[in-house]
Each structure stands twice: as structure tokens, then as C-alpha cells.
C-alpha positions, 0 to 999 in steps of 0.5 A: 485460505487468505481473506482480504478486508478493505478499509476506507473512510466509511469502514475504519478499523478499530484502533488496535487493528490500525496499530497492527497494520502500522506495526506490520508495515514497519516490520515487513517493509524491511529495507524498503520501509519508512519511519513508523510515524510516516507509515501511520500518516499514510494509513491515517490519510487513506482512512480520511474522507478527503481525499482519502484512499484505502487500506487492504489487508490479507489474513490467514485462517488464524486471522493473522496479517499476511499482507497489507496495501495502503493506497492514497488518493491524490485528489488529482486527475490526468497529469497526476494519477488519481491514486498512489500505492504508498505501501505493500508488504507481505509477511516474510514467511508468506512471500512467494504465495501470491498474496502480494499479487492478490492485494495488488489486483484488488487494489487496482480493481478498487481504485478509481482512476490511474495509480502510480507507485515508487519502487527502488530499482533493486526491489524484487516487487518491481517484477510484480508491478511490471507484470500487472501493467505498470511502466517506468515513464519517469525518473523521479527527482526530489528536492528536500528543504532543510529544517 
């Protein structure tokens, strides 16, 4: 039985739990991950008051993390979705059991407004996102300033 927990500005995890969330994402995102400091920034942003967002965790009967989702609010509306799914990861030994789908469904239900996400073309999670109604409307391009 998987249990989910929602964290946001009014319900902030203990520092040990927050560190477990960051460590989990760093480990389980594998090839689709970011540096630990960037993951920590996204989690901190989600737990802030303004604009904030939320973190959803899934745990098993032994209270071990099996999945984590981080959603940041954009503070925008309309032309830019109100939310961006920054991270979602399922423990490598628990994949294919519906944990990612459950976390995504709960995230979509909890979010106020529309949601966007970025996904690598070869990421198998792309099928999950499409099955939940996400569409590929734009090609994202980025300019990175030096220094």
C-alpha cells in the first residue's frame, strides 16, 4: 500500500525529510536529473510562500520513499501555465507499479490552474504524460548567458 504526503508552504517537511527528498531525486532521476543544488532550489521554491508550489511524496509500508513530485508555481496565468512540473521520479525498484501515474494524477488535482513540463524526447515517462492529457505544443529553445 502506497501512501502519499503533500508538502507546501503551510506543511513543510522536517529538514531530514527534505534532505531525503533531494537525495532521492538526485539518485532516481538518473540520466534526466540535475545537479543536487538545482534540485534543492526547486524543492525550496515549492515550499516557499510566494509563488511557491508543492512537493508530493509516495512511501511504502516501511515509510521508504518510492516516488517524489515537485511542482513550482509560476505566478503567471493564461499565456504561461500557472504551474510547472519540475521533477517526478519513482524508485528504480518500484517502476511500472503505477506510482508515477498516481503522483501525477494527485499533482494535477492539487494544482491550481494549468501545468507545463519539460521532457526529453527519449524519456519513457513521455507516454505517461501523453496519457494524462499533456500535449506537445511548442519546441522549447533556451539562450544561456555566459558567466
